[in-house]
C-alpha positions as CSV (number, residue, x, y, z in Angstrom):
1,X,189.0,86.2,16.1
2,X,190.3,86.3,19.8
3,X,188.3,88.6,21.0
4,X,185.0,86.9,20.2
5,X,185.5,84.7,23.0
6,X,185.1,87.1,25.6
7,X,182.6,89.4,24.3
8,X,179.9,86.7,24.4
9,X,180.9,85.7,27.4
10,X,180.8,89.2,29.1
11,X,177.6,89.7,26.8
12,X,176.0,85.9,28.6
13,X,174.2,87.3,31.6
14,X,174.4,90.1,34.3
15,X,178.6,92.3,34.4
16,X,180.3,90.4,37.5
17,X,181.7,94.0,38.4
18,X,178.3,94.4,40.3
19,X,177.6,91.4,42.2
20,X,181.1,92.4,43.4
21,X,180.3,95.2,44.7
22,X,177.2,94.0,46.1
23,X,178.6,92.1,48.1
24,X,181.8,94.4,49.0
25,X,178.9,97.2,49.7
26,X,177.2,94.4,51.6
27,X,179.9,94.4,55.3
28,X,180.6,98.2,55.0
29,X,176.6,98.6,55.7
30,X,176.9,95.8,59.1
31,X,179.5,97.6,59.7
32,X,177.0,101.4,59.5
33,X,174.8,99.8,62.0
34,X,177.4,98.1,64.1
35,X,178.0,101.9,64.7
36,X,174.8,102.8,65.3
37,X,173.9,100.8,68.2
38,X,176.2,100.6,69.8
39,X,178.1,104.6,69.8
40,X,176.3,106.7,68.2
41,X,172.6,105.8,69.9
42,X,173.7,105.5,73.2
43,X,175.7,109.0,72.8
44,X,172.2,110.6,71.6
45,X,170.6,109.6,74.4
46,X,173.2,110.1,76.9
47,X,173.1,114.4,75.4
48,X,169.5,114.1,75.9
49,X,169.3,114.0,79.0
50,X,171.5,115.9,80.1
51,X,170.4,118.6,77.3
52,X,166.9,117.8,79.9
53,X,168.5,117.6,82.7
54,X,170.3,121.1,82.4
55,X,167.6,122.8,81.7
56,X,164.8,121.6,84.4
57,X,167.7,123.0,86.8
58,X,165.6,125.2,89.3
59,X,166.8,127.4,92.5
60,X,167.6,125.5,95.0
61,X,168.6,122.1,94.0
62,X,172.5,120.7,94.5
63,X,174.7,120.7,91.8
64,X,178.2,119.1,90.8
65,X,180.0,121.7,88.2
66,X,182.0,120.0,84.8
67,X,185.7,121.6,87.7
68,X,184.0,119.3,90.9
69,X,182.7,122.4,92.6
70,X,179.3,121.1,94.6
71,X,176.8,123.6,95.9
72,X,173.1,124.8,96.4
73,X,172.2,126.5,93.4
74,X,171.1,130.8,93.9
75,X,169.9,131.7,91.2
76,X,169.1,130.2,87.8
77,X,169.1,132.3,83.8
78,X,169.1,132.0,80.9
79,X,173.0,130.6,80.6
80,X,174.2,130.6,83.8
81,X,174.0,129.8,87.3
82,X,174.6,131.0,90.4
83,X,175.7,128.4,92.7
84,X,176.3,128.9,96.2
85,X,179.9,127.0,97.1
86,X,179.5,127.7,101.1
87,X,178.1,130.9,103.4
88,X,178.5,134.2,100.9
89,X,180.6,131.7,98.2
90,X,178.9,132.8,94.9
91,X,180.2,131.3,91.8
92,X,178.1,131.9,88.9
93,X,178.4,128.8,86.3
94,X,177.0,128.4,82.2
95,X,174.3,125.8,82.4
96,X,176.1,123.2,79.8
97,X,178.8,122.4,82.8
98,X,176.9,121.5,85.3
99,X,177.2,117.4,85.2
100,X,174.4,115.6,87.8
101,X,172.2,117.7,90.0
102,X,169.9,116.4,92.8
103,X,166.8,118.4,93.3
104,X,165.4,120.3,96.5
105,X,164.1,117.3,98.8
106,X,166.5,114.4,97.5
107,X,168.5,112.2,100.1
108,X,172.4,113.0,100.8
109,X,174.3,110.7,99.5
110,X,176.3,109.1,101.1
111,X,180.1,110.2,99.8
112,X,178.6,114.2,100.3
113,X,177.5,112.6,104.7
114,X,180.9,111.1,105.3
């Protein structure tokens, strides 16, 4: 006779466990949405811009490599660029290591001129 009131309460409506599970799931979904807009989406945008910049590099562009070398592109292949650092000083660099590309014909920045 002790079990009959407990069974009657559980069978009367929706299970309270399902509502509790949904309430616990809402903060996790909210956290994922916040991470998406603050971390994942901007990183994907930067990565896409970098890929486009590297794909558009051409002879004569001024580049800065990941190691900090500044030079002018003298040759471009599928995966590498040849960068002229000084007259008769050329190095090969992997395209994906380029940090910035300044197209030919744009004015030099103040830091380079000093």
